[in-house]
N, C-alpha and C positions, 0 to 999 in steps of 0.2 A: 161746207168745207171747213168750218171753224174747228171741229175736232181734229182734223188732219194737222193743223198748224198750231195747236194749242201751246207747244213749248216755246214758240216764238214770243209769247207774251212775257217771257223771262228775259231781262236785258242781257245778262251774261251770255245766255244761250244764243241770243240774236247775234251778238258780236262774234261768238265762236263760229256760228253757222256762216256768217259773212266771209270770214277769213278762210274757212274750210273750203267753201265752193271755188274760191279763186285758186287755192293751192291744189285742189283736186283736179281742176282743169289742167293745170300745168303737169300734174303727175301723169294724167292720161296721155297728154301730148308726148311726154318723155317715153312712156312705154311703147307707144306706137313708133316713135322715131328710133329708139334703140333697136327694136326688132327689125325694122326696115334697114337700118344701118348694117346690121350683122348679116341679114338675108341677102341684100343686093349689092353692097359696097365692099364688105370684108370677106364674103364667101361667095360661092356660086350657088346661091339658093339652098344653103345647107340647113335643113330643119333641125339637125342634131346640134349644130352650133348655136341656133336660137334656143334650143332646149337647154344647153349648158349655160347660156347666159341667164335664162329664167332660173335655173337651179341655183346659180351663184347669188341671184338677187333675193330669192325667197327661201333658200335652204337654211340660212342662219337662224331663222325663227324656229325651225325644228330642233336645231342643235342647242340653241341658247335659251329655249323656252323656260326652263326652270329658273335660270338666273334672272331673266328679264322679268319674270313674274314676281320674284322676290323684291326686285328694284321698284316695281310698280306699287307694291304694298308697303315698302319701307321709306321711300323718299317722296318729298312733295311733288305731286304730279305736274304742276304748273312749271316748276323749274326744269324738270326732266324733258317736258315737251319743248320748252324753249331751246334747250341744248340740242335735241335731236333735229329740230327743224333747221337750226343754223347749220348743222353738219350735213344734212341732206341737200340743203341749198349749195353748199360748198362742193359736193361731189358732182352735182349737175353742172356747176360752173366750170370745173375742171374738164369734164367730158366735152362740154361745148367748146372750150378754148382748144382742146386737142383736135377737134374736128375742123374748126374754123381756121386755126392758125397753122396746123401741121398736117402730117400724114398719119392718121390714126391706125393703130395696129389692133388686131383682135384681142391679144392679150391685155392691152390697156383697157379695152371695154370690159373684159373679164374682171380685172382688178377692181375698177370703179363699180361695177355691178355688185361685186362681193362686199365692198365698203358700204354701198347703199343698203345691201341686205342686212349687214350687221347693225347698222343704225336704225333701219326700220324694225328690226327685232326688238329693240328697246323702246321705240316709239309706239308700236302697235298695241300692247296691252294697256299702256298708259292712255293712249288715245281712246281706246274702247271703254275704259272705266271712268275716264275724266268727266264724261257726260253726267254721271251720277252726282258730281259736285255742283253741277250747273242747274239742275231741275229737281223739284220734289219727286219722291218716289212714285207718286200717282201718275206723273208724266213721263216716267223712264221708258215705257214701251213706245210712246209717241216720239220721244227724243231719238231713240235708237232707229225707229223707222225713218225719221227725217234725216239722220246722219246718212242712212243708206240712199235716201232720195238725193241728198247732196252729192254723194259719191257717183251715183249713176246719172244725175243730171249733168255733172261734169263729163261723164262718159259719153253723153249725148253730144256734147260740144267739143271735147278735146280731140278725139280721133279725127273728126272732120277737119278741124282747124290744123291739126298736125299734117294731115294729108295735103292740104292746100299749101301750107308753108314748106314742106318737103319739097313739093314740086316747084315752088317759087324760089326758095333761097337755100334749101338744103337742110339736112338734119342738124347741123351744128347750132343754127340759131334757135331751133326748137329747144335744145338743151339749155341755152342761155336764157331764153324766156322762162323756162321752168324754174331756173335758179332764182329769178326775180320774184316769182309767185310765192316762194316760201316766206317772203317778207309779210305777206298778208296774214298768215297764221301767227307768225311771231308778233306782229303788231296787235292782233286780236288778243293775244295773251296779256300784253302789256296794258291794254285798255280796260280789262275787266276790273270790276270792283271787288277787291279781295274780301271785304266784309260780307258780301253776299254769297260767297262760295261756301259750300258745305263739304268740306274735305272728309274723305273716308277715314275711318279709324287707322292709324299707322301701326304696323307691327313693330314691336320692340326688337332691339338687337338680340341676337342669339341664333344658335344652330337649329336645324330641323325645319327651316321654313319650307323647303322644297318637299320634304317628306310629309309635312302636314298638309300641303296642298294636294299631293297625290293620294294621301289617305282619304281626304274628303271626297275626291272624285270617285275613288273606288267604292265609297259607301253610297253613291248615287247611281243606280243602274240606269236612270233615264238619261243622265249626262253621258255615261259611257255609250249608250246607244246613239246619242246625237253625235258624239265624236266619231263613231264608226261611220255614220252617214256622211258627214262633212269630210272625213278623211278620204274615203273612196271617191266621192264626187270631186273633191279638191284635186286628188292625184290624176284623174283621168278625164274629168269633164270641164275643168276651169281653166284650161290653157287656150282661152279664146284668142289672145293676141297672136299666138303661134298658128292655131288651126285656121283662123280666118285669113291670116297672111298667106298661108299655103293655098287655101282655096282661091283667093284673089290672084295670086302670082302664077301658081302652077296649073290649077284646074281650069281657071278662066283666062289666064294670060293677060291680066290687067295690071294697072299701075298703083302708085301709092294713094292717089285720091280715091280710087275705088275701094282699096283696102280700108282707108279711114272711114269711108262711108258705111261700110259694113258694121264697124263698132258703133257708129251713131244710130243706125237703124235698130241694132240689137238693144241699144240703150233705151229706145222707146218702150219696149216691154219691161226693161229693168226699172225705169223710172215710174211706170205704172205700178209695178209690183211694190215699190218703195212707198208710194203714196198710199196704196191699200194697207200696207203694213203699218203705217203711221196711225191709221184709224182703229187698229186692232189692239184691244187692251190686254188680252191674256192668250199669247201664243202658246200652243201645246205641242207635244211630241207627235200627235196624229197629223198636225199640219205639216211638220217636218217630213214625215213619211209620205204624205199626199203630194207635197211639192217635189220630192225626190222622184217619185213615180212619174209625175208629169214632165219633169225635166228629161228623164230617160226617154220617154215616148217622143217628145218633141225634138230632142237632139237626133234621134234616129231618123225622124221624118226629114230634118234639115239636111242630113247627110246624103239623102237620095234625090234632093231636088236637082232637076236637070240643068237649069241655067242660073245666071248670076242674080237676076232679080227675084226669081222664085226662091232661091237660097236666102237672099237678103230678107225677104218677107218671113220666111220660116224661122228666122232668128229672133222675131219679135216674141213669140211665146216661149222660146228658149230663154231669153232674157227675163221674162216675167216669172217663170217658174224657178229660175236660178236665184233671182233676187228674193222671192217668197221664202225659198229654202234658207238662204243665208240670214235673213232678218229674223225669221222664226226661230232658227237655231240660236243665234246670238242673243236675242231678247230672252228666250226661255232660260238659257244659262245664266245670264246676268241677273235677271229678276228673282231667280230661286237660290242665289248664292249669297251667303252672308257678306256684308261689306268688307270685313277684315280679311277675307279670303278671296275677294273678287279679282284682285290683280293677278294672283297666282293661277286661279282657275281660268281666267281669260287668256293668260299667257299660254296655257296648255291648249286651250281651244284655238288660239291663233296659230300655235305651233302645228297643230294637226291640220287645220284648215289651209293656211298659207304655206306650211312647211311641206306638206305632202305634194303640193303642186310641182315643185322642183324635182321631187323624186319621180313623179310620173312624166315630167316634161320630156326628158331624153327618150324614154320609151315611147311616148305618143309621137314625138318627132321621128323616131325610127319607123314607127308604123306608117307615118305619113309618107316617108321616103320609099319604103318597100312595098306597102299595099296600096298607096295612094292617099291623098288628102282627105277623101270622104271617110275612110276608115279611122282617121285620127279624130274625127268628130263622133263617129258611131260608137267607138270604144268607150267614150264617156257616158253616152246614153245607157249602154249595157251595164256599166259599172253602177250607175244611179239605180237601175232596176234591181240589181243584185242587192245593193245596200237596203233598199226598201223591203225586199222580200225577206232578208235576214231579220230586220227589226220586227216585222209582222209575225214571223215564226217565233222569235224570242218572246215577244209580248204574249202571244196566244199560249205558249207553253207555261209561262209564268201565271197566267190567268187560270189555266187548267189545274196547276198545282195548288193555287190559292183556293179555288172552288173545292178541290178535294179535301184540303185541310179544314176548311170551314164546315164541310158536310160532316166530317168525322168529329169535329170539335163541338158542333152545335147542330144536332139533327133536327131542330125545329125550323131551320131552313130559309134563312135569307142570306145571301152572299153579297160582298162588296167587290165590284169590278170597277177600279178607278174611283170615282166619287159617287157613282150611282149604285143603288140597291136594286137587284133584279131577283125575281123568284126562281127557285131552282126548278129545272125541268123535271117532268114526272119520272123519266127513266133514271136520273141521278138520284131522285128522292128514294126510289125503290132500292137502288144499289146501296145507299147509305143505311 
């Protein structure tokens, strides 16, 4: 197991990981409680209202991505994270007080979800790239995998705890508890040894930061293909909080604790995938495509499971394949991007991944209401299979063009496909 946890040998990373797991548990608790509040207390099981809430919480990442990436590359990351953590704790506190002390309105939840979304838009690219300041480059893939393990380990605990707390004391107290958990991340930032941090190169003042980041991404076809996959899967396949709530409430007629349990069971697969990712040194595009294909197949299988427990068990491989896809895509982009551009590139990545989720959420919610909750899950699987097929088609066509070029340029006949050299088939040799 030692290679899986090698980043924990670095003191600053240990402190960061400890604060992150506490904060992540609270974040998952709030996500479950917020969706449950909208679905059962503020509306009559309206999947569209839940989708709008999701859109307000994650949409700002799509709109503000260029600006937040420039901030991540321009300003000290530790200071930005301290500010965003304090603000997100404040929004959770206000929502909790509204629910506990008063009569919350749907528009109030919408406003606070939007404020949380704007703050998260600035937090996400900095949080993603901050890990490069904590560990050596050789440990980066491991640290990214452990970050995902922390996030999904919290997902294993958070929804179950939220379900129990909602049933016992109501949603308001879940929001208040989450507000307190942000102190863990804030405290970890204060406890770090500044002298051991290795900050990324800061971009100097000046115009053109956004254009520079976009130009770099356009010059990297592999990153463009990764963005295509995570965009389609994010839009239609990653609305688990909404789709599992619909399955628990509408399809199976169960309550909050059963809904929370679905998230925890799914996180078993996600946590397994994260730990496997932490052992992987060099993620590649082929792994992203394979994981997207597996996710598509398992999501469709889950959508046709007849009962609550068979559906719950089917979510384990869904979680494993989804997490493998996310960590492989994330690590591939981070490890192959120059440090001075990493913030802007990761902001674009997060804008596509997290920002497309709210774009798809209202549509997925509408599908759930019109065609049934099962179709809200199946459509995500179909989107993942389409994305994987497009990447395979594009890569195969590029290789054909590359082979043709090399045959005409050097008729003596070895071609490069990726990093391997393969002999040209006889038929192609004759054609050349």
